[in-house]
Backbone as JSON Lines, residues from 0, in Angstrom:
{"i":0,"aa":"V","n":[33.51,44.12,73.31],"ca":[32.74,43.56,74.41],"c":[31.3,43.35,73.95]}
{"i":1,"aa":"Q","n":[30.78,42.17,74.18],"ca":[29.38,41.87,73.9],"c":[28.68,41.57,75.22]}
{"i":2,"aa":"L","n":[27.47,42.12,75.37],"ca":[26.72,41.99,76.61],"c":[25.42,41.24,76.37]}
{"i":3,"aa":"Q","n":[25.05,40.39,77.32],"ca":[23.81,39.62,77.25],"c":[23.08,39.8,78.57]}
{"i":4,"aa":"A","n":[21.93,40.48,78.51],"ca":[21.12,40.71,79.71],"c":[20.04,39.64,79.83]}
{"i":5,"aa":"S","n":[19.74,39.25,81.06],"ca":[18.68,38.28,81.31],"c":[18.15,38.45,82.72]}
{"i":6,"aa":"G","n":[17.08,37.71,83.02],"ca":[16.55,37.71,84.38],"c":[15.26,38.46,84.57]}
{"i":7,"aa":"G","n":[14.78,39.12,83.53],"ca":[13.53,39.83,83.65],"c":[12.35,38.89,83.77]}
{"i":8,"aa":"G","n":[11.19,39.47,84.04],"ca":[9.99,38.66,84.16],"c":[8.85,39.46,84.72]}
{"i":9,"aa":"L","n":[7.78,38.74,85.07],"ca":[6.58,39.35,85.67],"c":[6.58,39.06,87.16]}
{"i":10,"aa":"V","n":[6.42,40.1,87.96],"ca":[6.44,39.94,89.4],"c":[5.4,40.88,90.02]}
{"i":11,"aa":"Q","n":[4.87,40.5,91.15],"ca":[3.93,41.37,91.85],"c":[4.67,42.47,92.6]}
{"i":12,"aa":"A","n":[3.98,43.56,92.83],"ca":[4.56,44.65,93.61],"c":[5.04,44.12,94.96]}
{"i":13,"aa":"G","n":[6.23,44.57,95.35],"ca":[6.85,44.1,96.58],"c":[7.77,42.91,96.38]}
{"i":14,"aa":"G","n":[7.74,42.33,95.2],"ca":[8.57,41.18,94.91],"c":[9.99,41.56,94.51]}
{"i":15,"aa":"S","n":[10.75,40.54,94.11],"ca":[12.16,40.73,93.78],"c":[12.51,40.03,92.47]}
{"i":16,"aa":"L","n":[13.5,40.57,91.82],"ca":[14.11,39.95,90.64],"c":[15.6,40.23,90.67]}
{"i":17,"aa":"R","n":[16.36,39.36,90.05],"ca":[17.78,39.62,89.87],"c":[18.13,39.57,88.4]}
{"i":18,"aa":"L","n":[18.6,40.66,87.87],"ca":[19.03,40.72,86.48],"c":[20.51,40.4,86.4]}
{"i":19,"aa":"S","n":[20.89,39.76,85.3],"ca":[22.29,39.43,85.05],"c":[22.73,40.01,83.72]}
{"i":20,"aa":"C","n":[23.95,40.44,83.66],"ca":[24.55,40.95,82.42],"c":[25.87,40.21,82.25]}
{"i":21,"aa":"V","n":[25.89,39.29,81.31],"ca":[27.09,38.49,81.08],"c":[27.84,39.08,79.9]}
{"i":22,"aa":"A","n":[29.14,39.25,80.08],"ca":[29.96,39.88,79.05],"c":[30.93,38.88,78.44]}
{"i":23,"aa":"S","n":[31.18,39.06,77.17],"ca":[32.24,38.32,76.51],"c":[33.36,39.29,76.2]}
{"i":24,"aa":"G","n":[34.55,38.8,76.11],"ca":[35.67,39.68,75.84],"c":[36.6,39.77,77.02]}
{"i":25,"aa":"R","n":[37.81,40.1,76.71],"ca":[38.82,40.16,77.75],"c":[38.76,41.47,78.5]}
{"i":26,"aa":"A","n":[39.27,41.43,79.72],"ca":[39.41,42.64,80.54],"c":[38.09,43.28,80.9]}
{"i":27,"aa":"F","n":[37.0,42.53,80.88],"ca":[35.71,43.11,81.23],"c":[35.72,43.65,82.65]}
{"i":28,"aa":"S","n":[36.54,43.05,83.52],"ca":[36.56,43.49,84.91],"c":[36.92,44.97,85.03]}
{"i":29,"aa":"R","n":[37.58,45.52,84.03],"ca":[37.99,46.93,84.11],"c":[36.91,47.88,83.56]}
{"i":30,"aa":"Y","n":[35.85,47.33,83.0],"ca":[34.82,48.15,82.38],"c":[33.79,48.63,83.4]}
{"i":31,"aa":"T","n":[33.56,49.91,83.42],"ca":[32.43,50.44,84.17],"c":[31.15,49.94,83.52]}
{"i":32,"aa":"T","n":[30.23,49.4,84.33],"ca":[29.01,48.79,83.8],"c":[27.79,49.36,84.5]}
{"i":33,"aa":"A","n":[26.78,49.65,83.71],"ca":[25.58,50.3,84.24],"c":[24.32,49.57,83.78]}
{"i":34,"aa":"W","n":[23.25,49.82,84.5],"ca":[21.92,49.41,84.08],"c":[21.1,50.66,83.77]}
{"i":35,"aa":"F","n":[20.4,50.61,82.66],"ca":[19.43,51.62,82.28],"c":[18.08,50.94,82.12]}
{"i":36,"aa":"R","n":[17.04,51.73,82.07],"ca":[15.71,51.17,81.78],"c":[14.93,52.15,80.92]}
{"i":37,"aa":"Q","n":[14.0,51.58,80.17],"ca":[13.17,52.4,79.29],"c":[11.75,51.88,79.33]}
{"i":38,"aa":"A","n":[10.86,52.74,79.81],"ca":[9.43,52.43,79.84],"c":[8.8,52.91,78.54]}
{"i":39,"aa":"P","n":[7.66,52.35,78.14],"ca":[7.0,52.77,76.9],"c":[6.73,54.27,76.87]}
{"i":40,"aa":"G","n":[7.15,54.9,75.79],"ca":[6.92,56.32,75.62],"c":[7.85,57.22,76.4]}
{"i":41,"aa":"K","n":[8.83,56.65,77.08],"ca":[9.75,57.45,77.88],"c":[11.18,57.27,77.38]}
{"i":42,"aa":"E","n":[12.02,58.21,77.78],"ca":[13.43,58.11,77.42],"c":[14.13,57.07,78.27]}
{"i":43,"aa":"R","n":[15.25,56.59,77.76],"ca":[16.05,55.64,78.51],"c":[16.61,56.34,79.75]}
{"i":44,"aa":"E","n":[16.47,55.67,80.89],"ca":[16.81,56.27,82.18],"c":[17.91,55.49,82.87]}
{"i":45,"aa":"F","n":[18.87,56.2,83.45],"ca":[19.92,55.58,84.23],"c":[19.34,54.98,85.5]}
{"i":46,"aa":"V","n":[19.84,53.8,85.89],"ca":[19.38,53.14,87.11],"c":[20.53,52.99,88.12]}
{"i":47,"aa":"A","n":[21.63,52.38,87.68],"ca":[22.74,52.12,88.61],"c":[24.01,51.86,87.81]}
{"i":48,"aa":"V","n":[25.15,52.09,88.46],"ca":[26.44,51.85,87.83],"c":[27.42,51.3,88.85]}
{"i":49,"aa":"V","n":[28.32,50.45,88.37],"ca":[29.41,49.94,89.2],"c":[30.71,50.14,88.43]}
{"i":50,"aa":"S","n":[31.72,50.58,89.13],"ca":[33.0,50.83,88.46],"c":[33.68,49.52,88.12]}
{"i":51,"aa":"G","n":[34.65,49.62,87.23],"ca":[35.48,48.47,86.91],"c":[36.72,48.49,87.76]}
{"i":52,"aa":"S","n":[37.24,47.3,88.07],"ca":[38.46,47.24,88.85],"c":[39.08,45.86,88.75]}
{"i":53,"aa":"D","n":[40.39,45.85,88.67],"ca":[41.09,44.59,88.73],"c":[41.46,44.23,90.16]}
{"i":54,"aa":"L","n":[41.06,45.11,91.06],"ca":[41.36,44.88,92.48],"c":[40.18,44.19,93.15]}
{"i":55,"aa":"S","n":[40.08,44.27,94.44],"ca":[39.04,43.55,95.15],"c":[37.69,44.24,95.01]}
{"i":56,"aa":"V","n":[36.66,43.51,95.32],"ca":[35.3,44.04,95.24],"c":[35.14,45.26,96.13]}
{"i":57,"aa":"S","n":[35.87,45.3,97.23],"ca":[35.75,46.43,98.17],"c":[36.24,47.72,97.56]}
{"i":58,"aa":"D","n":[36.98,47.66,96.46],"ca":[37.47,48.87,95.81],"c":[36.48,49.44,94.81]}
{"i":59,"aa":"L","n":[35.38,48.76,94.59],"ca":[34.43,49.22,93.59],"c":[33.58,50.37,94.11]}
{"i":60,"aa":"S","n":[33.18,51.21,93.17],"ca":[32.26,52.31,93.49],"c":[30.93,52.03,92.81]}
{"i":61,"aa":"T","n":[29.86,52.43,93.48],"ca":[28.52,52.28,92.91],"c":[27.76,53.59,93.05]}
{"i":62,"aa":"Y","n":[26.74,53.74,92.19],"ca":[25.91,54.94,92.23],"c":[24.54,54.57,91.7]}
{"i":63,"aa":"Y","n":[23.49,55.16,92.3],"ca":[22.12,54.81,91.95],"c":[21.29,56.05,91.71]}
{"i":64,"aa":"V","n":[20.3,55.9,90.87],"ca":[19.29,56.96,90.76],"c":[18.48,56.96,92.06]}
{"i":65,"aa":"D","n":[18.03,58.13,92.47],"ca":[17.37,58.25,93.78],"c":[16.18,57.31,93.93]}
{"i":66,"aa":"S","n":[15.45,57.09,92.86],"ca":[14.21,56.32,92.95],"c":[14.42,54.84,93.29]}
{"i":67,"aa":"V","n":[15.66,54.35,93.17],"ca":[15.91,52.94,93.47],"c":[16.83,52.74,94.66]}
{"i":68,"aa":"K","n":[17.34,53.82,95.22],"ca":[18.24,53.7,96.37],"c":[17.55,52.98,97.52]}
{"i":69,"aa":"G","n":[18.27,52.02,98.11],"ca":[17.72,51.24,99.2],"c":[16.92,50.04,98.75]}
{"i":70,"aa":"R","n":[16.6,49.96,97.46],"ca":[15.82,48.82,96.94],"c":[16.63,47.98,95.96]}
{"i":71,"aa":"F","n":[17.48,48.62,95.16],"ca":[18.27,47.92,94.15],"c":[19.74,47.89,94.59]}
{"i":72,"aa":"T","n":[20.42,46.81,94.2],"ca":[21.85,46.69,94.47],"c":[22.56,46.19,93.22]}
{"i":73,"aa":"I","n":[23.56,46.93,92.8],"ca":[24.37,46.51,91.66],"c":[25.66,45.9,92.18]}
{"i":74,"aa":"S","n":[26.08,44.81,91.55],"ca":[27.31,44.14,91.96],"c":[27.93,43.45,90.75]}
{"i":75,"aa":"R","n":[29.14,42.99,90.93],"ca":[29.79,42.29,89.82],"c":[30.59,41.12,90.34]}
{"i":76,"aa":"D","n":[30.68,40.07,89.51],"ca":[31.5,38.91,89.78],"c":[32.46,38.8,88.62]}
{"i":77,"aa":"N","n":[33.66,39.28,88.79],"ca":[34.61,39.32,87.68],"c":[35.02,37.92,87.22]}
{"i":78,"aa":"A","n":[35.0,36.96,88.12],"ca":[35.34,35.6,87.72],"c":[34.34,35.04,86.72]}
{"i":79,"aa":"K","n":[33.11,35.56,86.78],"ca":[32.05,35.1,85.87],"c":[31.75,36.12,84.78]}
{"i":80,"aa":"N","n":[32.51,37.21,84.72],"ca":[32.26,38.26,83.73],"c":[30.81,38.73,83.77]}
{"i":81,"aa":"T","n":[30.29,38.87,84.96],"ca":[28.86,39.16,85.12],"c":[28.63,40.32,86.08]}
{"i":82,"aa":"V","n":[27.71,41.18,85.7],"ca":[27.21,42.24,86.57],"c":[25.75,41.95,86.88]}
{"i":83,"aa":"Y","n":[25.37,42.13,88.13],"ca":[24.02,41.83,88.58],"c":[23.29,43.1,89.0]}
{"i":84,"aa":"L","n":[21.98,43.05,88.92],"ca":[21.14,44.08,89.51],"c":[20.07,43.36,90.33]}
{"i":85,"aa":"Q","n":[20.25,43.38,91.65],"ca":[19.27,42.8,92.54],"c":[18.2,43.85,92.82]}
{"i":86,"aa":"M","n":[16.97,43.53,92.5],"ca":[15.87,44.48,92.63],"c":[14.87,43.94,93.66]}
{"i":87,"aa":"N","n":[14.74,44.63,94.76],"ca":[13.8,44.26,95.82],"c":[12.71,45.32,95.95]}
{"i":88,"aa":"S","n":[11.66,44.96,96.63],"ca":[10.54,45.89,96.87],"c":[10.1,46.57,95.57]}
{"i":89,"aa":"L","n":[9.92,45.78,94.56],"ca":[9.59,46.32,93.24],"c":[8.24,47.02,93.25]}
{"i":90,"aa":"K","n":[8.15,48.07,92.43],"ca":[6.94,48.87,92.32],"c":[6.48,48.85,90.86]}
{"i":91,"aa":"P","n":[5.19,49.09,90.63],"ca":[4.72,49.13,89.23],"c":[5.49,50.13,88.37]}
{"i":92,"aa":"E","n":[5.95,51.22,88.95],"ca":[6.7,52.21,88.18],"c":[8.11,51.73,87.8]}
{"i":93,"aa":"D","n":[8.52,50.57,88.3],"ca":[9.79,49.99,87.86],"c":[9.64,49.21,86.55]}
{"i":94,"aa":"T","n":[8.42,49.07,86.08],"ca":[8.17,48.35,84.84],"c":[8.86,49.03,83.67]}
{"i":95,"aa":"A","n":[9.68,48.27,82.95],"ca":[10.46,48.81,81.83],"c":[11.27,47.68,81.2]}
{"i":96,"aa":"V","n":[11.87,47.99,80.07],"ca":[12.92,47.13,79.53],"c":[14.24,47.59,80.14]}
{"i":97,"aa":"Y","n":[14.96,46.66,80.72],"ca":[16.22,46.98,81.38],"c":[17.39,46.58,80.49]}
{"i":98,"aa":"Y","n":[18.33,47.5,80.34],"ca":[19.5,47.3,79.5],"c":[20.77,47.42,80.36]}
{"i":99,"aa":"C","n":[21.75,46.56,80.07],"ca":[23.06,46.78,80.66],"c":[23.96,47.42,79.6]}
{"i":100,"aa":"A","n":[24.9,48.21,80.08],"ca":[25.8,48.95,79.2],"c":[27.17,49.03,79.84]}
{"i":101,"aa":"A","n":[28.2,49.16,79.02],"ca":[29.56,49.19,79.54],"c":[30.4,50.23,78.81]}
{"i":102,"aa":"R","n":[31.39,50.74,79.54],"ca":[32.34,51.68,78.96],"c":[33.7,51.39,79.58]}
{"i":103,"aa":"D","n":[34.72,51.78,78.87],"ca":[36.08,51.55,79.34],"c":[36.53,52.76,80.16]}
{"i":104,"aa":"G","n":[36.46,52.62,81.48],"ca":[36.94,53.68,82.36],"c":[35.84,54.58,82.88]}
{"i":105,"aa":"G","n":[36.18,55.33,83.91],"ca":[35.25,56.27,84.51],"c":[34.27,55.59,85.43]}
{"i":106,"aa":"V","n":[33.53,56.37,86.17],"ca":[32.57,55.79,87.12],"c":[31.2,56.43,86.98]}
{"i":107,"aa":"Y","n":[31.09,57.69,87.28],"ca":[29.77,58.3,87.46],"c":[29.22,58.87,86.17]}
{"i":108,"aa":"Y","n":[29.07,57.98,85.19],"ca":[28.46,58.37,83.93],"c":[27.03,57.87,83.91]}
{"i":109,"aa":"T","n":[26.1,58.78,83.69],"ca":[24.69,58.41,83.84],"c":[23.85,58.68,82.6]}
{"i":110,"aa":"Y","n":[24.48,58.99,81.48],"ca":[23.73,59.21,80.26],"c":[24.05,58.11,79.24]}
{"i":111,"aa":"P","n":[23.05,57.69,78.47],"ca":[23.29,56.59,77.53],"c":[24.45,56.83,76.57]}
{"i":112,"aa":"H","n":[24.64,58.08,76.14],"ca":[25.68,58.32,75.14],"c":[27.09,58.16,75.71]}
{"i":113,"aa":"H","n":[27.2,58.01,77.01],"ca":[28.51,57.76,77.63],"c":[28.97,56.33,77.44]}
{"i":114,"aa":"Y","n":[28.08,55.44,77.01],"ca":[28.38,54.01,76.98],"c":[28.5,53.5,75.55]}
{"i":115,"aa":"S","n":[29.55,52.7,75.32],"ca":[29.84,52.21,73.98],"c":[29.21,50.86,73.69]}
{"i":116,"aa":"Y","n":[28.98,50.07,74.73],"ca":[28.53,48.68,74.55],"c":[27.19,48.48,75.27]}
{"i":117,"aa":"W","n":[26.26,47.8,74.57],"ca":[24.91,47.6,75.1],"c":[24.46,46.17,74.94]}
{"i":118,"aa":"G","n":[23.73,45.68,75.93],"ca":[23.03,44.41,75.81],"c":[21.69,44.62,75.14]}
{"i":119,"aa":"Q","n":[20.95,43.52,74.94],"ca":[19.73,43.58,74.15],"c":[18.49,43.95,74.94]}
{"i":120,"aa":"G","n":[18.56,44.0,76.25],"ca":[17.41,44.36,77.05],"c":[16.64,43.17,77.55]}
{"i":121,"aa":"T","n":[16.08,43.31,78.75],"ca":[15.23,42.28,79.33],"c":[14.02,42.96,79.97]}
{"i":122,"aa":"Q","n":[12.83,42.42,79.73],"ca":[11.59,43.07,80.18],"c":[11.33,42.76,81.65]}
{"i":123,"aa":"V","n":[11.05,43.8,82.41],"ca":[10.61,43.67,83.79],"c":[9.22,44.27,83.9]}
{"i":124,"aa":"T","n":[8.27,43.48,84.37],"ca":[6.9,43.94,84.53],"c":[6.48,43.71,85.97]}
{"i":125,"aa":"V","n":[6.05,44.77,86.62],"ca":[5.62,44.7,88.01],"c":[4.14,45.0,88.06]}
{"i":126,"aa":"S","n":[3.37,44.05,88.52],"ca":[1.92,44.23,88.6],"c":[1.52,44.75,89.98]}
{"i":127,"aa":"S","n":[0.45,45.52,89.99],"ca":[-0.01,46.12,91.26],"c":[-1.0,45.21,91.98]}
């Protein structure tokens, strides 16, 4: 599986961005996919995860780090092999490089070493 992240940019505090993670490879719909972020001088941090499923979207499970709950929404469109991260009410502390990552199976994995496949990262900068 190869992942390509995009959608980052510069936005003012309170604004919104939508990140996309497009995957190549078969059976991506079954892969649990997550977003992580890494700010300068800090460790890579878990942001959100969505489970994989060949069933309907209503069967998917999601989980978020507390700091983004109510502001960020992770979703997937299996027909497009794409996972999204909709980010609303952005804050300066959300500034980081955002990475998408995938693993085969499981749901609530929140550490980078749990994931086998990584995208290249996309920069999100939120100005105050």
